[in-house]
C-alpha positions as CSV (number, residue, x, y, z in Angstrom):
1,M,84.3,14.5,-26.9
2,K,82.2,15.1,-30.0
3,K,83.9,12.2,-31.6
4,F,83.1,9.8,-28.4
5,C,79.5,10.7,-28.6
6,V,79.3,9.9,-32.0
7,K,80.6,5.8,-31.2
8,F,78.6,6.1,-28.1
9,T,75.4,6.9,-29.6
10,I,76.1,4.3,-32.8
11,L,76.6,1.6,-30.0
12,V,73.4,2.2,-28.3
13,M,72.0,2.2,-31.8
14,L,73.7,-1.3,-32.8
15,F,72.6,-2.3,-29.3
16,T,69.4,-1.2,-30.2
17,L,69.4,-2.9,-33.2
18,L,70.4,-6.4,-32.1
19,F,67.9,-6.2,-28.9
20,K,65.1,-5.6,-31.4
21,T,66.0,-8.3,-34.0
22,F,66.3,-10.9,-31.0
23,Y,62.8,-10.6,-30.2
24,V,61.2,-9.8,-33.2
25,S,63.2,-12.5,-35.6
26,A,63.3,-15.2,-33.0
27,K,62.0,-18.5,-34.5
28,E,61.6,-20.2,-31.2
29,N,58.6,-22.4,-30.7
30,F,56.8,-22.2,-27.2
31,D,55.4,-25.1,-25.8
32,Y,52.0,-24.7,-27.4
33,S,50.0,-27.7,-26.5
34,T,50.4,-26.7,-22.6
35,A,49.5,-23.3,-23.9
36,L,46.4,-24.4,-25.3
37,K,45.3,-26.6,-22.3
38,Y,46.1,-23.6,-19.9
39,S,43.8,-21.1,-22.1
40,I,41.3,-23.7,-22.1
41,Y,41.3,-23.8,-17.8
42,F,40.7,-20.3,-17.4
43,Y,37.2,-20.8,-18.2
44,D,36.5,-22.7,-15.0
45,A,37.6,-19.5,-13.3
46,N,34.7,-17.6,-14.8
47,K,32.2,-20.3,-14.3
48,C,29.0,-19.1,-12.7
49,G,26.1,-21.0,-10.8
50,P,25.5,-24.3,-8.3
51,N,27.6,-26.2,-10.4
52,A,30.8,-23.9,-11.0
53,G,32.8,-26.2,-8.5
54,D,32.5,-29.5,-10.7
55,D,34.8,-30.3,-12.9
56,N,37.0,-27.2,-12.4
57,Y,40.5,-26.9,-12.6
58,F,40.5,-24.1,-9.8
59,D,40.1,-25.5,-6.1
60,W,39.4,-21.9,-5.2
61,R,36.1,-21.9,-7.2
62,G,32.7,-22.9,-6.1
63,P,28.8,-22.4,-6.1
64,C,27.8,-18.7,-6.8
65,H,24.9,-17.0,-7.7
66,T,22.6,-19.6,-7.1
67,T,19.3,-17.5,-7.5
68,D,19.9,-16.6,-11.0
69,G,16.6,-15.1,-12.8
70,S,14.7,-15.8,-9.3
71,E,13.2,-12.5,-10.0
72,I,11.7,-13.0,-13.0
73,G,10.6,-16.9,-11.9
74,I,13.4,-18.6,-14.4
75,D,16.4,-20.4,-13.8
76,L,19.1,-18.4,-15.2
77,T,21.7,-19.9,-13.4
78,G,25.1,-20.9,-15.3
79,G,27.2,-19.8,-17.9
80,F,30.5,-17.7,-17.4
81,H,31.3,-14.6,-15.5
82,D,32.3,-11.8,-18.4
83,A,35.9,-10.8,-17.4
84,G,37.4,-9.5,-14.0
85,D,33.6,-9.3,-12.9
86,H,30.5,-11.2,-12.3
87,V,28.3,-10.1,-15.1
88,K,26.8,-12.6,-17.8
89,F,26.6,-10.1,-20.9
90,G,24.9,-12.1,-23.9
91,L,27.3,-10.7,-26.6
92,P,30.5,-11.9,-25.3
93,Q,28.9,-14.8,-23.7
94,A,27.5,-16.4,-27.5
95,Y,30.5,-15.1,-28.9
96,S,33.0,-16.8,-26.9
97,A,30.9,-20.0,-27.1
98,S,30.5,-19.8,-30.7
99,I,34.7,-19.1,-31.5
100,L,35.3,-21.9,-29.3
101,G,32.9,-24.2,-30.8
102,W,34.3,-23.3,-34.4
103,A,38.3,-23.9,-33.0
104,L,36.8,-27.7,-31.9
105,Y,35.1,-28.1,-35.3
106,E,38.3,-27.0,-37.2
107,Y,40.6,-28.5,-35.3
108,K,39.1,-31.4,-33.7
109,D,41.8,-33.8,-34.3
110,V,44.4,-31.2,-32.8
111,F,42.6,-31.1,-29.7
112,D,42.5,-34.9,-30.0
113,Y,45.9,-35.2,-30.1
114,T,46.9,-32.7,-26.8
115,G,44.0,-34.6,-24.9
116,N,42.0,-31.3,-24.9
117,T,38.5,-32.6,-26.6
118,D,36.6,-33.8,-23.2
119,K,37.7,-30.4,-21.5
120,M,36.9,-28.5,-24.7
121,L,33.4,-30.5,-24.6
122,S,32.5,-29.6,-21.2
123,T,33.4,-26.1,-21.4
124,L,31.0,-25.7,-24.5
125,K,27.9,-27.7,-22.7
126,Y,28.5,-25.6,-20.2
127,F,28.1,-22.5,-22.0
128,T,25.3,-23.7,-24.2
129,D,23.1,-25.3,-21.3
130,Y,23.1,-21.7,-19.9
131,L,22.1,-20.2,-23.9
132,L,19.7,-23.1,-24.3
133,K,18.0,-21.7,-20.5
134,C,18.4,-17.9,-21.8
135,Y,15.1,-19.2,-24.4
136,P,12.4,-20.2,-21.5
137,K,10.0,-20.5,-24.2
138,S,9.3,-19.7,-27.9
139,G,9.6,-16.1,-28.8
140,T,11.2,-15.3,-25.5
141,F,15.1,-15.1,-25.2
142,Y,16.7,-13.4,-21.8
143,H,20.5,-12.2,-22.6
144,Q,21.8,-10.4,-19.5
145,V,22.3,-11.2,-16.0
146,G,23.5,-8.4,-13.3
147,D,24.0,-4.8,-13.9
148,G,27.7,-3.4,-14.9
149,D,27.3,-0.5,-13.1
150,L,25.9,-2.0,-9.8
151,D,28.6,-5.2,-10.1
152,H,31.5,-2.8,-10.3
153,T,30.7,-1.6,-7.2
154,Y,31.6,-4.9,-5.3
155,W,35.4,-6.0,-5.1
156,G,35.4,-9.6,-3.6
157,A,35.0,-13.7,-4.6
158,P,31.8,-14.3,-6.6
159,E,30.8,-16.9,-3.8
160,E,30.6,-13.9,-1.2
161,Q,28.8,-11.6,-3.5
162,T,25.0,-10.4,-2.2
163,G,22.3,-8.3,-3.6
164,P,20.3,-8.2,-6.5
165,R,21.5,-9.8,-10.0
166,P,18.9,-8.2,-12.1
167,V,17.7,-9.7,-15.3
168,P,17.5,-6.2,-17.6
169,Y,17.5,-7.4,-21.2
170,V,15.2,-9.7,-23.3
171,V,14.4,-10.2,-26.7
172,D,10.7,-10.5,-27.9
173,K,8.1,-9.1,-30.2
174,A,8.2,-5.6,-28.7
175,N,12.1,-5.9,-28.3
176,P,14.6,-6.8,-31.3
177,G,17.9,-8.2,-30.6
178,S,19.3,-9.8,-33.7
179,D,22.9,-9.3,-33.0
180,V,22.7,-11.4,-29.9
181,L,20.2,-13.9,-31.4
182,G,22.3,-14.5,-34.2
183,L,25.7,-14.8,-32.6
184,T,23.7,-17.7,-30.1
185,S,22.4,-19.4,-33.0
186,A,25.8,-19.8,-34.5
187,A,26.8,-21.3,-30.9
188,L,24.3,-23.3,-31.1
189,S,24.7,-24.8,-34.5
190,K,28.1,-25.1,-34.0
191,M,27.3,-27.5,-30.2
192,Y,25.5,-29.4,-32.8
193,L,28.1,-30.2,-35.2
194,N,30.2,-30.9,-32.2
195,Y,28.1,-33.1,-30.1
196,K,25.7,-34.8,-32.7
197,D,28.1,-37.9,-32.5
198,I,27.7,-38.1,-28.6
199,D,24.7,-37.1,-27.7
200,P,22.2,-36.7,-30.6
201,K,19.1,-35.4,-28.5
202,Y,20.9,-32.6,-27.1
203,A,22.5,-31.7,-30.2
204,N,18.9,-32.0,-31.9
205,E,17.8,-29.7,-28.9
206,C,20.6,-27.1,-29.8
207,L,20.2,-26.9,-33.6
208,R,16.1,-26.5,-32.6
209,V,16.9,-23.6,-30.7
210,A,19.5,-22.1,-33.4
211,K,16.9,-22.3,-36.0
212,E,14.4,-20.5,-33.8
213,L,16.3,-17.8,-32.5
214,Y,17.5,-17.3,-35.9
215,E,13.8,-16.9,-37.2
216,M,13.4,-14.5,-34.0
217,G,16.1,-12.4,-35.5
218,K,15.3,-12.8,-38.8
219,E,11.5,-11.4,-38.2
220,N,12.5,-8.9,-36.3
221,P,15.5,-7.2,-37.1
222,G,17.2,-4.8,-34.8
223,K,19.9,-4.1,-32.4
224,Y,18.9,-4.9,-28.4
225,Q,19.1,-2.1,-26.4
226,L,22.0,0.1,-26.0
227,T,23.9,0.2,-22.8
228,A,27.0,1.3,-21.5
229,F,28.6,-2.1,-22.0
230,Y,28.8,-4.2,-25.0
231,A,26.8,-1.9,-26.9
232,S,25.9,-3.4,-30.5
233,H,27.0,-1.3,-33.8
234,S,25.4,-3.9,-36.2
235,F,23.2,-6.6,-36.7
236,W,23.7,-7.7,-39.8
237,D,26.5,-9.3,-39.5
238,D,25.4,-12.1,-36.6
239,L,22.4,-13.3,-38.7
240,A,24.8,-13.7,-41.4
241,W,27.2,-15.5,-39.2
242,A,24.0,-17.6,-38.0
243,A,22.9,-18.1,-41.7
244,T,26.3,-19.8,-42.3
245,W,26.4,-22.5,-39.7
246,L,23.0,-23.3,-40.6
247,Y,23.9,-23.4,-44.2
248,V,26.7,-26.0,-43.4
249,I,24.6,-28.0,-41.3
250,E,21.5,-27.9,-43.9
251,K,23.1,-27.5,-47.0
252,D,20.1,-25.0,-48.2
253,S,21.2,-22.4,-50.7
254,S,18.4,-20.1,-49.5
255,Y,20.9,-19.3,-46.2
256,L,23.4,-18.1,-49.0
257,A,20.9,-15.8,-50.4
258,E,19.9,-14.3,-47.2
259,I,23.6,-13.7,-46.3
260,D,23.7,-11.7,-49.7
261,N,20.5,-9.6,-48.5
262,Y,22.5,-9.0,-45.0
263,L,25.9,-8.2,-46.9
264,S,24.0,-5.5,-49.0
265,H,22.4,-3.5,-45.9
266,N,25.1,-2.4,-44.1
267,T,28.0,-0.2,-43.4
268,F,30.0,-1.0,-40.8
269,L,31.7,1.7,-38.5
270,G,31.4,4.2,-41.5
271,E,33.1,1.6,-43.9
272,S,31.9,-1.1,-46.5
273,P,32.3,-4.4,-44.3
274,F,34.0,-5.8,-47.4
275,K,36.5,-3.3,-46.7
276,N,37.3,-4.3,-43.4
277,K,39.8,-3.0,-41.1
278,W,38.9,-4.8,-37.9
279,T,38.8,-8.6,-37.0
280,M,36.7,-11.0,-35.4
281,C,34.8,-9.5,-31.9
282,W,31.7,-9.8,-30.1
283,D,30.7,-6.8,-32.0
284,D,32.1,-7.3,-35.5
285,M,31.6,-10.7,-37.2
286,Y,32.2,-9.7,-40.7
287,M,35.9,-11.2,-41.2
288,A,34.4,-14.6,-39.3
289,V,31.7,-14.7,-42.1
290,F,33.9,-13.7,-45.1
291,C,36.2,-16.7,-43.7
292,K,34.1,-19.2,-43.9
293,L,31.9,-18.2,-46.9
294,S,35.5,-18.0,-48.9
295,E,35.7,-22.1,-48.2
296,L,32.1,-22.6,-48.7
297,T,31.6,-21.0,-52.1
298,G,34.4,-20.0,-53.3
299,E,33.1,-16.9,-54.6
300,Q,35.5,-13.9,-55.5
301,K,33.7,-11.5,-53.5
302,Y,34.9,-12.9,-49.6
303,I,38.2,-14.0,-51.5
304,D,38.9,-10.3,-51.8
305,A,37.6,-9.2,-48.5
306,M,39.8,-11.7,-46.9
307,E,42.7,-10.6,-48.7
308,Y,42.0,-7.0,-48.0
309,N,41.9,-7.3,-44.7
310,L,44.7,-9.7,-44.0
311,D,47.3,-7.7,-45.8
312,Y,46.1,-4.7,-44.1
313,W,46.8,-6.5,-40.6
314,M,50.2,-7.6,-42.2
315,N,51.3,-4.8,-43.7
316,T,49.4,-1.1,-42.5
317,I,47.9,-1.8,-39.0
318,T,49.5,0.0,-36.4
319,T,52.7,-1.9,-35.1
320,T,54.0,-2.0,-31.9
321,P,58.0,-1.6,-32.0
322,D,58.7,-5.6,-30.9
323,G,55.8,-6.5,-33.3
324,L,52.3,-6.9,-31.8
325,K,49.6,-5.8,-35.0
326,Y,47.7,-3.2,-32.4
327,L,44.1,-2.7,-33.4
328,D,42.6,-0.9,-29.8
329,V,44.0,0.1,-26.4
330,W,41.6,-2.3,-24.6
331,G,42.4,-5.9,-24.6
332,A,45.0,-5.6,-27.9
333,L,45.8,-8.8,-27.4
334,R,42.2,-10.8,-28.1
335,Y,42.5,-8.9,-31.5
336,A,45.8,-9.9,-32.5
337,S,44.6,-13.5,-31.4
338,A,41.6,-13.3,-33.6
339,E,43.4,-12.3,-36.5
340,A,45.7,-14.6,-36.3
341,M,43.3,-17.6,-35.7
342,L,41.8,-15.9,-39.2
343,A,44.8,-15.9,-40.7
344,M,45.4,-19.5,-40.0
345,L,41.7,-20.5,-41.0
346,Y,42.3,-18.7,-44.4
347,Y,45.9,-20.6,-44.9
348,E,44.1,-23.7,-44.8
349,Q,42.3,-22.8,-48.0
350,T,45.2,-20.9,-50.0
351,K,48.5,-22.5,-48.4
352,D,50.1,-18.9,-48.3
353,P,53.0,-19.6,-46.2
354,A,53.1,-15.8,-45.4
355,L,49.8,-16.1,-43.4
356,K,50.7,-18.7,-41.0
357,E,54.1,-17.2,-39.9
358,F,52.1,-14.0,-39.3
359,A,49.3,-15.9,-37.4
360,K,52.5,-17.7,-35.4
361,S,54.2,-14.4,-35.1
362,Q,50.9,-13.2,-32.7
363,I,50.6,-16.1,-30.5
364,D,54.6,-16.4,-29.8
365,Y,54.4,-12.8,-29.0
366,A,51.1,-13.2,-26.4
367,L,53.6,-16.3,-24.9
368,G,57.2,-14.0,-24.6
369,N,58.7,-13.0,-27.8
370,N,58.4,-9.4,-27.3
371,K,60.7,-6.7,-25.9
372,N,59.5,-7.5,-22.1
373,N,60.2,-11.3,-22.3
374,M,56.7,-11.5,-20.5
375,S,54.3,-14.2,-21.3
376,Y,50.7,-12.6,-21.6
377,L,49.3,-15.9,-20.7
378,I,49.3,-16.1,-16.9
379,G,50.7,-19.3,-15.4
380,F,52.7,-20.1,-18.7
381,G,56.5,-19.7,-18.5
382,S,58.3,-18.1,-15.8
383,N,57.3,-14.4,-16.2
384,Y,53.9,-13.5,-16.7
385,P,51.3,-10.8,-14.7
386,K,50.8,-11.1,-11.1
387,H,48.2,-8.4,-10.8
388,P,45.3,-9.6,-13.2
389,H,42.3,-7.3,-12.7
390,H,39.5,-10.3,-11.9
391,R,38.1,-10.2,-8.5
392,A,37.7,-13.9,-7.9
393,A,41.6,-14.7,-8.2
394,N,42.7,-11.1,-6.5
395,G,41.5,-12.6,-3.4
396,Y,41.3,-9.1,-1.3
397,T,39.4,-6.4,-1.4
398,Y,39.6,-2.3,-1.9
399,A,40.2,-2.2,2.2
400,G,43.4,-0.4,2.4
401,G,44.5,-0.6,-1.3
402,E,44.7,-4.2,-0.7
403,N,44.0,-5.4,-4.1
404,A,47.3,-3.6,-5.1
405,N,49.0,-6.8,-4.1
406,P,50.1,-10.0,-6.3
407,A,47.1,-11.9,-6.5
408,K,46.4,-14.2,-3.9
409,H,45.3,-17.0,-6.8
410,L,47.0,-18.1,-10.0
411,L,44.8,-17.4,-13.1
412,V,46.1,-20.0,-14.9
413,G,45.4,-19.8,-18.8
414,A,44.0,-16.0,-18.6
415,L,45.1,-14.2,-21.4
416,V,45.3,-10.3,-20.3
417,G,44.7,-7.4,-22.2
418,G,48.4,-6.6,-23.3
419,P,50.4,-3.9,-23.7
420,D,50.2,-0.1,-24.9
421,S,51.0,0.8,-28.6
422,Q,54.6,1.2,-27.9
423,G,55.2,-2.5,-26.3
424,N,55.1,-1.0,-22.7
425,F,53.0,-3.4,-20.0
426,V,52.6,-2.1,-16.2
427,D,51.3,-4.6,-14.5
428,D,48.7,-3.1,-12.3
429,V,45.5,-4.8,-11.1
430,N,44.0,-1.0,-11.7
431,L,44.6,-0.7,-15.5
432,F,42.0,-2.9,-16.8
433,Q,42.6,-1.7,-19.8
434,H,45.9,-3.9,-20.0
435,T,45.3,-6.9,-17.3
436,E,41.8,-7.4,-17.4
437,V,40.9,-11.0,-18.7
438,A,37.9,-12.1,-20.3
439,I,36.3,-14.9,-21.9
440,D,36.4,-13.4,-25.4
441,Y,40.0,-12.8,-25.1
442,N,40.7,-16.3,-25.1
443,A,38.1,-17.7,-27.2
444,A,40.3,-16.9,-30.5
445,F,43.8,-17.7,-28.8
446,V,42.1,-20.9,-27.8
447,G,41.6,-21.6,-31.6
448,A,44.8,-19.6,-33.2
449,T,47.0,-22.0,-30.7
450,A,45.4,-24.9,-32.1
451,A,46.5,-24.0,-35.5
452,V,49.4,-23.3,-34.7
453,I,50.0,-26.6,-32.9
454,K,48.9,-28.3,-36.2
455,H,51.1,-26.2,-38.4
456,Y,54.6,-25.8,-36.3
457,G,54.2,-28.4,-33.2
458,D,54.9,-32.0,-32.7
459,F,51.3,-32.7,-34.4
460,I,51.2,-36.0,-36.0
461,P,47.6,-36.0,-37.9
462,P,45.6,-39.3,-37.8
463,Q,46.6,-41.8,-40.4
464,P,43.3,-43.5,-41.7
465,T,42.9,-46.9,-40.9
466,S,43.3,-48.7,-44.0
467,S,40.9,-51.9,-44.7
468,P,40.9,-53.9,-47.8
469,K,39.1,-53.4,-51.0
470,P,36.6,-55.3,-52.0
471,T,37.0,-56.4,-55.4
472,P,34.8,-54.8,-58.1
473,D,31.9,-56.6,-59.9
474,P,32.8,-56.6,-63.2
475,D,29.7,-55.6,-64.1
476,L,29.5,-52.1,-62.7
477,I,30.1,-49.2,-64.9
478,W,31.8,-46.2,-63.3
479,H,31.1,-42.4,-64.5
480,D,32.4,-39.0,-62.9
481,I,29.7,-37.5,-60.5
482,G,28.1,-34.1,-62.4
483,D,28.8,-36.3,-65.7
484,V,24.6,-36.7,-65.9
485,N,24.1,-37.2,-69.9
486,L,27.2,-39.4,-69.3
487,D,29.0,-38.3,-72.5
488,G,32.6,-38.3,-70.7
489,I,32.8,-34.5,-70.3
490,I,31.1,-32.3,-67.6
491,N,29.3,-28.9,-69.3
492,T,26.8,-26.8,-69.9
493,L,24.7,-29.6,-71.3
494,D,24.7,-31.4,-67.8
495,L,24.1,-28.2,-66.4
496,A,21.0,-27.7,-68.4
497,L,19.4,-30.8,-67.7
498,M,20.4,-30.4,-63.8
499,Q,18.0,-27.1,-64.0
500,R,15.3,-28.7,-65.7
501,Y,15.4,-31.6,-63.3
502,V,15.4,-29.1,-60.5
503,L,12.7,-27.4,-61.9
504,E,10.9,-30.2,-62.2
505,I,10.3,-29.9,-65.7
506,I,11.8,-33.8,-66.0
507,D,11.6,-36.2,-63.6
508,K,14.6,-38.0,-64.3
509,L,18.2,-37.7,-65.3
510,P,20.1,-39.9,-68.1
511,Y,21.9,-42.0,-65.8
512,E,18.9,-43.2,-63.6
513,D,18.0,-45.7,-66.2
514,V,21.5,-47.5,-66.5
515,E,21.5,-50.6,-65.1
516,N,24.7,-51.2,-62.8
517,L,25.5,-47.9,-62.4
518,K,25.7,-47.4,-58.8
519,I,27.3,-44.0,-58.6
520,P,24.5,-41.0,-57.5
521,I,26.2,-38.9,-60.5
522,A,24.1,-35.6,-59.6
523,D,24.7,-35.9,-55.7
524,V,27.5,-33.5,-56.3
525,N,27.5,-32.9,-52.4
526,G,26.7,-36.2,-50.9
527,D,23.6,-35.2,-48.8
528,G,21.4,-37.8,-51.0
529,V,19.1,-34.8,-52.4
530,I,19.3,-33.8,-55.8
531,N,18.1,-30.0,-55.3
532,S,19.6,-26.8,-56.2
533,T,22.6,-27.0,-54.1
534,D,23.9,-30.0,-56.5
535,Y,22.8,-27.3,-59.5
536,M,24.5,-24.2,-58.0
537,L,28.3,-26.8,-57.3
538,M,27.8,-27.3,-60.8
539,Q,27.5,-24.4,-62.4
540,R,30.7,-23.2,-60.3
541,Y,32.1,-26.1,-61.4
542,V,31.5,-25.4,-65.0
543,L,32.3,-21.8,-65.0
544,E,35.4,-23.0,-63.1
545,V,35.0,-21.3,-59.8
546,I,35.8,-24.7,-58.4
547,S,37.8,-27.6,-59.6
548,E,36.3,-30.8,-57.6
549,F,33.1,-31.4,-55.8
550,P,32.8,-31.8,-52.3
551,V,32.0,-35.7,-52.3
552,K,33.5,-38.5,-54.3
553,Y,32.4,-42.4,-54.3
554,D,33.3,-45.5,-55.3
555,I,32.1,-47.6,-57.7
556,Y,29.2,-49.3,-55.3
557,G,28.4,-45.5,-54.9
558,N,29.6,-45.2,-51.0
559,K,31.2,-41.8,-50.6
560,L,35.2,-41.8,-49.5
561,N,35.2,-38.3,-47.7
């Protein structure tokens, strides 16, 4: 009997090992293009306002909350409901718009290739139309519509909801809110970048407000009033995030100095933000800042911060037995998706294959490569949650426990919170930590999935259209950019000349007097202006922090990139 038990135990162990290996190590590629499309569709389910039914994938959604803001005499209609409820909270609203905008900015070729660009742009504009309404006049920004406690007493369709929709929070001279202002500024800056070639007037309005909101947050630093919902732990990260994107747009190095100041002020959850074990979310934008600045500046402190965080996530953080990196019980998949997006963006800088493999593993987990063989993206595959905690999709009331029925409406593309720390998932509408969906849950999932398509899908990068090169004028002279004294070497002599020029000690650089030299040697960032940004880039080149300048010219002085 004892011998039999030992054999049986060994068989069980072998079966368990084989089963675990199957779902953790599977190299299956999913239909990522469909997953991306569905994850964008989800936002239609959470549209709010008189136009909620327009351009909407879901025929069970229509106009709702058409008088938002009326109690203070301002039109605050539009935007998106936060999660399974109907409040419009400022931080997750701005975070979602910011991360979706970042995804489109970095992976537009993927969105073009998969046919999702137009839907992404219309979704982003629905966000930014609302965010612009929240700034009705200079110095005043409203950032919430609805009361969480009051709203949560209602279970039903948003189209049928009645009762007050208070506007409890405003940022002005008396009430700081650098956190929500910073996140909103960044969202609007990215809309400028994504929309400037489509509608320059609208894009410029987004940029104008982005700059004014950033200045508001900078001049009156502080968090908005603490509440039971989305209480912020920091605002320095949000100001740094806003400044990062204004730097992307304007190339003004003063933003980098301001970011250094913000990052010197704070610890996050008792630790240095440069030793961050969290990931980007509505309450923590440090890793997003470090990721973008490591690309833009190449500074070692940002690289070290990224390496520390990613090493922790890949090797130390709690991991479910079936492979999910597990940061927190509430919406675990949103955090894993956010870290996956960061890993993919950092992979673009380092080309370390471990990063993209890690990112893919987390997206694959969400799509079904887990011990439950369940897709946590509703509507994707054949086995997905049927009881999402979402009032509009549920279609029932609490009467007689009706809400426990499978949802009447299929909430296509919604990423649920996910399993517990053991990988177990109970599909129960009342277990909102696991079955609720939210606009911030999907945001980074969209970005990470686009990146997976780029590196693992059937994506074919667009090839540049070739055009005949003109025959060079034999009289034109070629010199490398950065070689301002034309001695054939870019070194401290060139740097010293640049410094004197930027400080207006000299009013001309040596190459400017050379006939038939069309290349703007000192404009090393290609923005048409020679200033401290060019000097900083040359300094980094001379110190071998960077190996090339961000712009190249042909012999005629035309930019090649």
